[in-house]
N, C-alpha and C positions, 0 to 999 in steps of 0.2 A: 630604479622606473615611477618619472616622473606622473602618473595617473590623468590626474586632470588634464595632459596633452591629449590625450587620446579617447578620451570621456567619450564622443560620438562617435569612437568609429565603430566599438560593435553595432551601433547603435542602427548605424547604417548601415554595417551588413544586416541584419538582423531584422530592419526595413524592408530590404529588397522582396515583397511577394510575387511572386508566380504571375504571369501575364491571363488573362481570359483564359478559359477552358471549358469543358462540358466534364459532368461527375464531379463537381468539388466532391469534397465533404462537407459533411454540412457545418456551416459556419459556426464558428464554437465563440457565445458572446463575447461581444467588448469587454474587453480589461487592462486594466494599465499595467500588468508584470505581462503583455503578451510577446512585447517585442524583447524586454529578457529571456523568457523560455523558449522563445527561439532562437537565438543567441547562444543560450548552453547549450541547447541541442546540435548544430552549427556546431561547434565547438568540438563536441563529442563524437562527431560525426564523422569528424580525420582522421584517420586511420592513425594508432596508435603505434603502429608495429611494431610490439612487446614480445619480444620471440625467449624470455624466459620461459620456461618447461612447464608446463599445465597450466601458463595463462587465459584467461577465460574473459572476454570481452562480454561484459557482464550487464555494462549500457548503452549500448547501441542501438539496440531495437527500440528500447524509452523512447530516448531521446528522433527515434525516425517516425514513431508513431506522433509525438507533440511534434514534430517538425510539421507535417503531413495535415494532423488538425487544426491545429496552431496560426500555422502561412498562407494556410487552407489552399494547397497544394492539389490539384485535377489530377483524375487518375490515372494518366499518363506520366507525368510528373513525379507523384507516389511511388507506381510500380517499378519507376525508372531507378529513387533510390532504393528501393528496395533491393533490387537487383545488384545492385552494386553492393550494397553488400553481403549478401549470400556471394559476391566472387573472390571478398574477399580471403590472402592465401590462410584468417583466423573469422571464421564468416561468425557474426555474435551469437551469442545464444539466444533462442524465442525467435531467427528474424525468420522459420519458414511459417513459422503459428504467426507473426505479421503479413508474411505473404497467406495463406490460406484465408486466414480473418478480409484481406484486406480484395481478395477477388472477389470477384461478380460471380453472384449466383450460378451462373451456367457454368462458371471455371469452377467450381464444389464442384457441383455436378455430374463433373464427366470426370472427375474424380473418383466420387464413390459409384457412379452408377456406367461408369464406360465400360464399352467390348470383353475386355478380357478380365471385369472383374479386379479392378483395383485395390488393394488393401488398402482400408482406409484409417490403418494406423495414423497416419500424419490428423487425419479428422482432431486424432482423440485428445486434444492440447486445448484449455478450454475455452480461450478466443476462437480458437475454428469450427472445435463447436460451439459455440452459440452461435455463430453465424452463420451454421449452417442449420441451427434453430431458426431460426431468425429468416431460411430462406423459405421454407414449407409448411413451420413445427412439426423440421421434423421426418418429414415420408420418407422423402430421401438417405434418410442418414441411415435408420431404422430400416428400410429395406436393402440396404446396404450391409450390414451387417448384419445380420441376417441369413443372407448370398453368405458372406463369409465366416458364416460360424463356426467352421471348423475352426481352420488356422487361429481364429481368435478368442476362441471360447476363455481359452483364460485369461485372457488382459478385458475386455470389454465385459462381459462378469464378475469380474471381481466387483465384491464390494469396495471396497476402496478408490477403483476406478471410477464408476455411478456416484458417488456423492461429489468426489472429486469433480465433478461434467455439471452435477446438481447445481452445484453453488456457484458453479459461474453463473445461473443462473437466477444468481435471486435476486438479484435488482428490479427486474421482468416486471411489466405489468400483471395482473390476477389472474387476466381471462388468459394472458397469451400461458404465462404459466400449468394453470388446471390443462391448456391443448397440448400441451407439452408429455403433459404428465398421463395424459390417456394416450396419448399413442407410445410412450414409454413403456404405459404399465400393456396395452396392446402387444408392443411388441415380446412382453415375457420382462422386461427389465424393470424387476420391480421394486428394486435397491433406490433408482433413481427417481422413478416415481415418487415414490414417499418418500423422500427428501426434497422432492422440490415441491411437493405438496406443503410439506415439514415448514417452509416459509412464506404460509398465510397466514393474512393476522386473525383468520377463523380456521381452528386446526379438523373441523368439521368434515372438507376435504380425503385430510389424512386416515383418519377414522372409518373412514368409509369404503378406502380403496388398502385401507390397514386389513377387514376383514374380508375382502377378496384373498391377499393375497395365499402365497405361500405358508406365512410365518402371522398366520391370522392368533390371537391369542384365544387361547385355553381360556383361562378364567380372568377373574377379577386381579386378581396380585399379578402373571402377565402381561394385563394393558397399561399397570403400573410401573411398569419392567420396560417396555416400550417407551411409556408416554416422561419416564423420569430427564431425557437427554434436554424436548421442547419445550419443560415445565422449569426444567434450570438456566436452561437458554445456553448447551453446551456449546453448542454451533455460531450462534446468534450472537455468544455474548448480553442478553435478555431476556435475566431472569426471572418467571411469571409472567410474561406476558402477557393474556392472556383474562383476563376478570371474570374470577369463578364463576358469578352468577349467568358468564354468556356461553358457557362452555355444555356438551353434552352430558348429560346425568354419569349418565361412563364417564368419562373425562373430571369432569367435577369429583367421581368420586377415587378414581385414582389420583388427581389433585390435593384430596383431599388427605391418604395415604399417604403419601410422600411429605405433606406438613407436616403430616403426621412424626416424619422422623429426620427435621430437619432436628439441628444441632444449634446450640446459643451462637455458633461461630458462624451458622451461614450466610445471616446479612451479614458481617462483616466481607466478609468471603466475597460474596455481590456485591460489594460495593467495590472492590478492587476491578471484577469481571465489567460492573458498571460503567466505572471508569478508562478504561482499555477499550471498551464498546466505543464513547467520547469521547478520546481523543487517542488514540492506537498507538503513539512515543513512551504515553506509558507505559507498556509493555513491561517493561522495567521490573515496578513492581508487584507483578504474577509471578516471576522468578521473583525475585526478593521473601512472595511469600509461599515461596515454594520450599525455599533454604533457610527460611532464619525459623518459620511458625508464628510470629508473631500476628496477632489478628489489630494488634495499633494501628499494623499498615493504614488496617478496612477503614477503623472508628477510625485514627484519627488523622489520615493521609488522604485516604482515599473517597470516603461519606460527602467532607466540606468541600470537596472541591464539585464532585459529584450535583454540592446543590449551586453553587457555583454557578456552572456550566447551565444548570437547566435554566437558573433564572439571566440570564444571559449577559454575568458577570463577566465570565469569562469563555470567551471564545475560538475554540483546544485551535483553528486552524491562521486566526487573525495574529491570536497572542500564543503564540509557539512558545517558544524562550516565557517570555513568563511565566506560561503554564510549569515549563520543565522544576522552575529553579522552584515554585513551593513545590512540587512533590520532594523533589534533592533534599527541601530544608527540612522537608515533611520528615525527610525519610535520618535524617543527620538528627533530629532530635527524637523519632521510638526510636530508635537503634542506638544513638551516641558515635560518634566523629570516627571512631576505633573499628567499630564494629560498622559503619555505614559504609567506608574508605575499604576496607578488609573487603565487603560483597561484593560491591558495586564494582573491583576490579579483580573481581574472577569468572567472569561472562562476558560475551562480544554486547557490543554497542547495539541498539537497534539499528533495522535497516537506515543507512545514511550516515553512520557513522562511517571512519575508515574501514579498509580491513582486516587491520590486528585491532582500532582500536576500542577499549573496554567502555562497559556503560560510565566507568567512574570518570573515564578521559572526556567522554560527550558533557556527561554533565559538569563538567569543570569546565570546560570550555563555555557550554552555554552562558553561567555563571561570570565571568572574567567579559567579554565581550557586551557581556547588557548595565556589568559596571562599569567598564571604559566608555561606552557609547554617547553621557549628555560629555562628555571630557573631546572627547573628536569632535559632536557637532555644535561644542565651545558653547556649552552651556554652561559650562562651570570652569574655573579658572585652574584648578592642580586636579593632581591627580588623583584619585581615590584611592584611598588607603584597601590594604590586602583581603578579599571579601571574604569570611570568616570559614566559607565551608571550602575555601581552596584545604589541599592537603599539603604537606610539606611537597613532596614532589613536584606541584605547577608549580610552571617560572615564569612566576606574575612578574616579576622586573621585565623580562625578555618583551609577556605581554607592552607593558606600559612601558616601554621605549621604542615600541612600536605606533603606539598607539600616538604617542609626544611623537614620530616621526611623518607621521598621516596629515596631524596637525598642522604642522610648518609646513606641509608639499615637498619633504625630502625625500630622499631614493630607498626603497627598499630594502637591506640587505638577502644576498638569495636563499639564505638561511630562515630570514622570517615572511615570507610571502606566503603560507598556509596560514601565518597569524591574521597577517593584511585581510585576508582575503578575508577572514572571520567576521574584523570588523567595520570594514565596511558593509556586509552582510548585514550586521547589526545595525549599522546607518545609514539601512538601506539606499545605500550607492551602489547597488548591483550588475553594470556596467565596470566598473571598477573591478568588485569583488571577484569575477567569472574571468578577467586579466591575467587576477592575479592565484586567481586556480591555474590559468591556461598556464602560468610561469614555475607552478612549484616545480622543484628539481625528481623530486618522482613525479613521472606521471601516472601511476595508479594512484596516488595519495591524490593528487588535481582533477581527473577525470572522477573517482569517487566523492569527493567536493564538489562539484561542477553536478552532478548527474544529485544530487543530493539541495544544494541550492531549485536548483531545475523544479526537483519533483513538489518543495517548501511554496515554490511559486503558481508549480499548479492546484495545486490546495487551496490556493489566495483564489484561484479565480475559477475551469469551468469543473476542476477537480473528476482529472479527465482518470486518472493514472489511481483514483480509491475503487479498494478490492470489489467485489459485488459484497462479501462478507468479511468481518473482521477479521484479521489477522491472516486472509488470502490472499491470494496472485493474484496481481492488479490482471484486468482482460482487457484489449484493444480493443475497445466498440467502435464501431462503423454501426452508421445507420444503415437500415434495410434499402437493399438497391435493386 
């Protein structure tokens, strides 16, 4: 396939934005990748018609959400898109959640407060719950839950459910979170209220609510136990997030108790935790730490990268490939090549890889495409040598041949389409990369690559798919209407 001949075709599709209409989503700030994001969404929104048993469409709902936001679809157009997806023989996962998040407040109110006490179960999806909270600080939602408490008691009162819902609100402004926490407390949902207050920069509100709750600590030891997840950053991945001298006296004492129990390993573990908060795709370091117990992964790999990110020398969104290579090289150096390859090939890749891709496969792809990028761009006359971190099983010859073909403008064999997509993505040739992902023989692999590229570009634009808290599921955000 000669990609330059069709280079602008995908842009033409992406730039056909909808006509004027009322109730548009808030305009996403201008970004030079917006057209590519919409183009990727359009490819994912084509019904793949994969009939494989147990197949699930995990990408179309994300694509619909980003199409609505980046293309500025009005309410009618967005609702039509969502309804079309709901009518598919295999509806995408989370499509009902997107429908409820996009609905007008009156539509959610009807679901919550209808004359037949409609079950609120559909509203327990994080995006829908978040939208209901923003409608009226949760007044209708909590009233409906109380009305339906008997059939829903097991589900809605479960601590895990309340924690999950609270975390979907973690990025709201503090005043809004305090109001919602107050309504949750009044309705008897203590865990939701406490989890929400725990995300504030000042834990005083959390402490006051804790003392009013049924789990009020009886002594200082119990308070330290309850404060430990906040102080250690268990959910936020932000260890010791408060200034010690700014804490209320009781929490200052609890923090001192917890610090007294810190082991020598704590700082190294905290470095890995902090790196993952700043660069979520480094999550595999946490897995490696659990599997190997090597604290040098914190001191020798994570800690220097945290310093570079905080100093502005590395931008995790813009320099993701470079950051991944630095982490990979550090792991290779600390564990040794054989152990690094063995460990990384033993667990699945972080989000963004193919469905059957291991962490090692994803990292090796990253190394290869960055090594070949200068050659593909014409900045160096000859192909580079095989990069050292690549394992013996990596087909460097196939990658080199594909880079040569792309540089000369020749047709890409069907078996090399995914390699071509990777190389063109690294070169910033996103329309061509998307067409290559479209033409990958295995449709699921092609969709996974398209989805990963779409999310990568969103991170470099409005970051609409960034979760409210680290390592949580993204929520579909719409402005209060």
